[in-house]
N, C-alpha and C positions, 0 to 999 in steps of 0.2 A: 591862232587865227583871230584872236580878240582885236589886236591892233589893226590888221588890214580890214576887218569887217567894220570896225568903228570908222575908219577913214573913208571907205567906199560905200557904206550903207548908213550908219547911224548919223554921221555928220551931214551927208547930203540930204537925208530925210529932215533933219533939223533945219538946214538951210532952206529947203523947199517950204516947210511949214512957216518958218519965220518970214519968208519973203513972198508967201502966197504963190508959189510956183507949182504948177501941175502940168502933166503932159497934155498936150493938145495935138490933135491930128494936124499934119502939115497942111498949110493953106495955100500952097503954091509950089512951083519947082524949086525955089531957093530953100524953103522950109524942108521939102522932101530931101534935097541934097544934103542938108545939115543932119537930118535924122539918119540917112543912109551912111554918111561918113561916120557919124557917132556909133552906129551899129557895127561898122567894120572895125573901128578902134576898140570897141568893147570886146569883140571876139579876139582880136590880137592881144589886147591887154590881159584878158583872163587867161588865154593860152600861155602867154609869157609868164605870168605869175604862177600858174599851176606847174608848168615845166620847171621853173626855178625851184619851187618847193620840192618837187620830185627829185631833182638832182641834189639838193641839200640832203635829203633823206637817203637816197640810194648811193650816192658817191661820197658825200661828206659825212655820212653817218650821224646826222644831227637834224635839227629843225630850225625854223626861223625864230623860235623862242630864245630870248637872251640866256635862259638857264640851261639850254641844251643846244649850243651852237655846233656847227659842223666840226668834226674832229679832224677831217682831212681837207686840204685845200681843194676847192672845186673850180675847175676851169674847163668844164665840158658842157655840152648842150648849149643852152642860150648864153652861158658864161663865156663861150668862145667868141661871142659877138659884142657883148656889152658887160661891163663890170657889175652893174646893179640891175639885173633884169627884173627882179621882184619890184623894185621901186619904179623902174621904167614901166612895168605892167600896171602898177597902181596909178601912175600918172596918166597912162593911156585910158584907163577906166574912168578916172575923174574927168578927163577931157571929153570922153564919150558921153558921160552924163550931162555935161554942159551943152554939148551939141544936140543930144536927143531931146533934152528939155528946152533947148534954146534959151538958156538961162545965164545971165551975166553973174549973178551971185555964185552959181556953181563954177563958172569959169574963174572967178576970183578965188574960190576955195582951191581949185586945181593949181592955180598960180602960187598961192600961199604954201600949199603942201610941197610943191616943187622947190620953192625958195628955202623952206625949212631944211629939206634934204640936201640942197646944194650947199648949205652951210654946215649941217651936222655931219654929213658923210666925210668930207675931207678933214674936218677938225677932230672928230672922235672915232668914227668907225675905221677909217683907213689906217691911222696909226696903230690901232689895236690889232688889225689884220696883219700889218707889217711886223709887229712884235711877235705875233703868234706863228706866222708862216714864213717869215724871213725873206731870203733872196728870191725864191720862186714867186712870191707875191709881188715883190718890187719889179721883177721883170714883166710880169703880167700887167701890173699897173701902168708901166711905161707904154705898153703895146695896145691896151684895150681901154677905150673911153668909158667914162663913168655912166652916162645916160644914153648917149647916142651910139647906135651900133656900128660896128665895122661892116664894110661890104663883104669882105672875105673873113672866114673864121680864123681866129688866132690859134697857133699851135706852139707849144713850148720850144720846139726845135727852131722856130724862127720863121 
């Protein structure tokens, strides 16, 4: 949990301190709408992340730690809708923080984190998963998008 906590807590606190950002009560309907949208994204992001970790542990028999990755290919729960629900959840939490604080520096951090993963995942993570899980992963990868969920859940049968 060290990496996700660093990404969604430690770095945003540092960004806030460095840029003198603090939460202020909404000053009108537009501010209130941003805070409420942020709160909704926060709930969805945390739920998606927690569900993903649970499926890694319960179905994959592993964790998100690089030294204890899932031993089984996981394509259940949130993974039926999006290939990287953990990262999607973290992106949603970072976007939520930017909205709740109404902070451009936090939005920039969310965008940078998204960009880093948009480069890292296809270049490093996906080839490793393809090597480890073979044809089932390749079929899954063709059917399920990396960050944006499908409308209908994917099933291996087609």
